[in-house]
Each structure stands twice: as structure tokens, then as C-alpha cells.
C-alpha positions in Angstrom: 11.5 -25.1 16.9 9.8 -21.7 16.5 6.6 -20.3 17.9 3.9 -18.5 15.9 5.2 -15.3 17.5 8.7 -16.0 16.2 7.3 -16.7 12.7 5.3 -13.5 12.7 8.4 -11.6 13.9 10.4 -13.1 11.0 7.8 -12.0 8.5 8.1 -8.3 9.6 10.6 -5.9 8.1 13.7 -6.1 10.3 17.3 -6.3 9.4 19.7 -8.7 11.1 23.4 -8.9 11.9 25.3 -11.8 10.3 28.4 -12.8 12.2 31.2 -15.0 10.7 34.8 -15.5 11.6 37.5 -14.0 9.4 40.8 -15.5 8.4 42.4 -14.2 11.6 39.6 -15.6 13.8 38.1 -12.2 14.5 34.3 -11.7 14.4 33.0 -10.1 11.2 29.5 -8.7 11.7 27.5 -7.0 9.0 23.8 -5.9 8.5 21.8 -8.1 6.2 18.3 -9.1 5.3 17.4 -12.6 6.3 14.6 -15.1 5.5 13.7 -18.2 7.4 12.0 -21.3 6.0 12.0 -25.0 7.1 15.0 -24.6 9.5 17.2 -22.6 7.1 18.1 -19.0 7.3 19.1 -17.4 4.0 21.1 -14.3 3.1 21.6 -13.1 -0.4 24.6 -11.1 -1.7 27.4 -11.0 -4.2 29.9 -13.8 -4.8 33.3 -12.9 -3.3 32.0 -10.6 -0.5 33.8 -11.1 2.8 30.8 -12.5 4.6 30.5 -15.3 2.1 34.2 -16.0 2.0 34.2 -16.3 5.8 31.2 -18.7 5.8 32.8 -20.9 3.1 36.0 -21.1 5.0 34.7 -21.7 8.5 31.4 -23.4 7.6 29.6 -21.6 10.4 27.6 -18.4 11.0 25.1 -16.8 13.3 22.4 -14.1 12.7 20.6 -12.0 15.2 17.5 -9.8 14.7 16.3 -7.4 17.3 13.3 -5.0 17.7 13.0 -3.4 21.1 12.5 -6.2 23.6 11.9 -8.8 20.9 14.9 -10.7 19.4 15.9 -14.0 17.9 19.2 -15.5 17.1 20.2 -18.5 15.0 23.4 -20.3 14.7 24.7 -23.3 12.8 26.6 -24.7 9.9 26.6 -22.4 6.8 27.3 -23.0 3.2 27.2 -20.7 0.1 25.3 -21.9 -2.9 25.3 -20.5 -6.4 23.0 -22.8 -8.3 20.1 -21.2 -10.0 17.4 -23.0 -8.1 18.8 -22.1 -4.6 19.4 -18.5 -5.6 15.9 -18.1 -7.1 14.3 -19.5 -4.0 16.3 -17.1 -1.8 15.4 -14.1 -4.0 11.7 -15.1 -3.9 11.8 -15.3 -0.1 13.7 -12.0 0.2 11.3 -10.2 -2.1 8.3 -11.4 0.0 9.9 -10.0 3.2 11.7 -6.9 2.0 11.5 -5.9 -1.7 12.5 -7.3 -5.0 16.3 -7.1 -5.1 18.1 -5.5 -8.1 19.4 -7.9 -10.7 22.8 -9.3 -9.8 24.5 -11.9 -12.0 27.0 -12.5 -9.2 24.3 -13.3 -6.6 24.8 -16.2 -4.2 23.0 -17.4 -1.1 24.3 -18.3 2.3 22.2 -21.0 3.8 22.5 -21.4 7.6 21.1 -24.7 8.8 19.7 -23.8 12.2 21.0 -26.0 15.0 20.5 -23.5 17.8 17.9 -20.8 18.5 18.0 -18.2 21.2 15.4 -15.5 21.7 13.3 -13.3 23.9 10.4 -14.9 25.7 7.9 -16.6 23.5 10.1 -17.0 20.4 11.1 -20.7 20.9 8.8 -23.7 21.1 8.8 -24.8 24.7 9.3 -21.4 26.2 7.2 -21.1 29.2 
């Protein structure tokens, strides 16, 4: 689904915008760090934060990362996981891309199963 250029872009230090729908159906967009592996975008944070409550309720999310003319966007079904194995993997991936996050006993991970990718030229497999 992604090109080598997209994978390289996703290994660089860039923040993203996570968008979910709130209870009233309004778009809730916040800056986050994201990681991508095997068709899943991951976002870590604290249990009970609005972004996770929204994702749990609606079951969908999108993220977008931009740097100048390069950008990539993912959308798809989302779920929030709190099991130790899922959280540990998300923290490991986050630490590799950004930095080791501070300890957080309330940490959970939003997993967005990518079903659609948009991006600038050369980010998606099959782009000509």
C-alpha cells in the first residue's frame, strides 16, 4: 500500500493530526505522534482523553501528517486497546520514531486499521 518514500517519511520526526468525531458529530482534531506498522497506525495517550473516547464511540478515525509538499493521510476503523502487549508494542514504536515516553500507568493505544491512504505524489503504491 505504501511506497519506500512513504515509509521513509513515516520514519522521520513529524507530528500528525488525529481527527475523530465527538458526541455532537463535530470534528475533534488534535496533534499527536503516530507510528505505522503492518497496516496499523498507532497513537498512544492516557485512558479517558477525548480522542480515545471519541474513537471508542464512533469506531473510526483519520490521521494526517504534512511536511511542506509531502503529506500522507490514513483513515479507517479505530479501536482503543489497553492490554499490556499492545501498549508495550506501541510504546516501543513511538520511542523508535520520537523519544521514550514518560511512564504512564493510564496509557492506552488507539489502533487505526488503515483502509484508505491519501498522499502527495509518490506516497502510495501505484502512484505514477
